[in-house]
N, C-alpha and C positions, 0 to 999 in steps of 0.2 A: 504494500500500500504506500502510495507516495506521501511525502511529508505534509502537503497541504490537506489532503483528505484525512490523514490520521489526526492532524490538529483540529480539523472540523469535527471529526468524530468525538474527540476529547471535549471540545467546547460545547457541543450539543449535549453530550452526556452530562456534563457538569451543570448545564442550565436546566435540563429537563428531568433528570432522575431525582425524585423527591423521596424523602424518608418520612414516615409517620404511620397513620392508620387510614387506609383508603378502602372504600367499598367499590369493588369492581363491577362491571356490567353483569357478570355472572351471579353477583350477590356475595361472592367470597370476599373476605377481608384480607388485605395485603399490607405489608409494612413498607413496601416500596412501590412507587408509581412513576411511570414515564409520561410526563405532561408535554405532549408535542406542541401545544400552543405556545409554550415558552420560547421556542425558537422561531415560530411563525410570527410572533408579535415583537420580536427583537429585530430592528431594521438591519443591524450589522450581520447577525447570523442568517437572517432571511436572504440578504443579498449574497452572502457566501454560498448558501445552498443553491440559490438560483444560478449563480455563476458556474457552479459545478455541474448543474443540469444542462447548460447550454451545449457543451460538446457531446452530450448523450442523445440529443434530439436527432431523429432521422433527417437526412438532408432534404427530403421531399416534404417536410412538414409545412402545411399552409396555415393551420390554425392550432392554437394551444387550448385544450379543453380542461379548465380547472374544475375539479369536483368539489361540490359543496361539502363541507365548509373549509376544510384545511387546504385543499388544492387551489382555492381562489386566490389567496395572497401570493402563493408561490407562482401561479400562472401569470398573475399581474406583473410580478417582478421579472420573470423570464421574458414576458412580452416586452417590457421596458428595455431589457438588455438586448433583445434580438430584433425588435421592430415587427415581430409577428403578431397578428391580432389574437386576442384572447376571447374565449367563450366561457361562460360560467354555467356549469351543468348542475341542475338541481337533482335531488333524490327522487322527486316527483314533480310534475307540472304544478305550478301555483294555481290556486282555484279562483283567481280574480285577474283583472287587467288583461294582459295578453295571453295568460294561461300557458306560458311557455315552459318547456323542460330546460331549454338551453337559451341563456340570455346572450345576445350578441347577434352578429350577422347570420344569415341563412347558411346552413352547413351542407346542403345538398351538393354532392360531388366533391366536397372539400376533404383533403387528407388531414385528419385531426389527430394530433398526438395528445393523449390524456396526460394530465399532470395531477399527481396525488401526493399527499404528505407521507402517510404511512400505510403500507399494505401488510395485512396480517393473513387474511384468507383470499382477498381479492373480490369478495362478493359485491361490494358497492361499485367497484370499477367495472366488473362484469355487467352489472345492471346498466350502468351509464353507457358502456360501449354498445350493448344491444339496443338501447333506446336511441342512441345517436345513429346507429346503422339503419334503424327503422326510418329515421329522418333523411336518409340518403348519404350520410357521412361515410367516409372510408377511414375506419379506425383499426389500426394494426399494432400500435405501440402505446405503452404507458411508461412514463418516466416518473419515478417516485423518489422522494427524499430518502426514505428509510424503508427497506424491505425486511419486515420482521417475520415473514412466513417461514414455517418449518417445512422440510422436504415433504412434498405430496399434499400440502395444504393449499397452495396457491391454485385457484381454479381458472386462471386466465388463459393458460396455454390451451385448455380444452375448447376455447372459442376463438383460437387463432390470434391471441394477443401476446406480444413479446413484452416482457417486463425488464426494464433497465433501472438500476438504482444508484444513487450517489453513495449511500451507506447501507449496511446490513446490520441486523441485530448483533451478529458476531463482532463486527467492527466496533460497535458501541461497547459491547462487553469487554473487548480487548483494550479499548481506550481507558477503561477503569483500572486495568491491571498494573 
């Protein structure tokens, strides 16, 4: 791992790994919690993550699709760095106004690279990719800040999505050592 990426892993781990008592989504109690929003709301860390994502984008990317909620600030920053337009992808269409699933320009025929903060199983990314494909987008790649998936847990390959990440769970764990 190159020095810049190992320093980024160390800094994100230091900012995001919290100790205390936390109730997890499963209802279990944990003494440690990884709060991803701490790097997404820190402009310096966010810019470093976005800059590390830029070389991972497929060269034919036409639109960046930031997934609600964590992918939106990252996609915005990557858009700012590359000049590529961003699209904000909701978990479900809003029930008022334009009732859109994806906010931004029309995606029909566009090659959209999805941007996500953390992938554990890939379920939300899978749903977004399928929905965008229904709208006519060509979606083949997701670039994420952190891939926390365990072998065999990431469902994205099964729908033809390639996952590329800046960091992995192991890299973050190694940064603590």
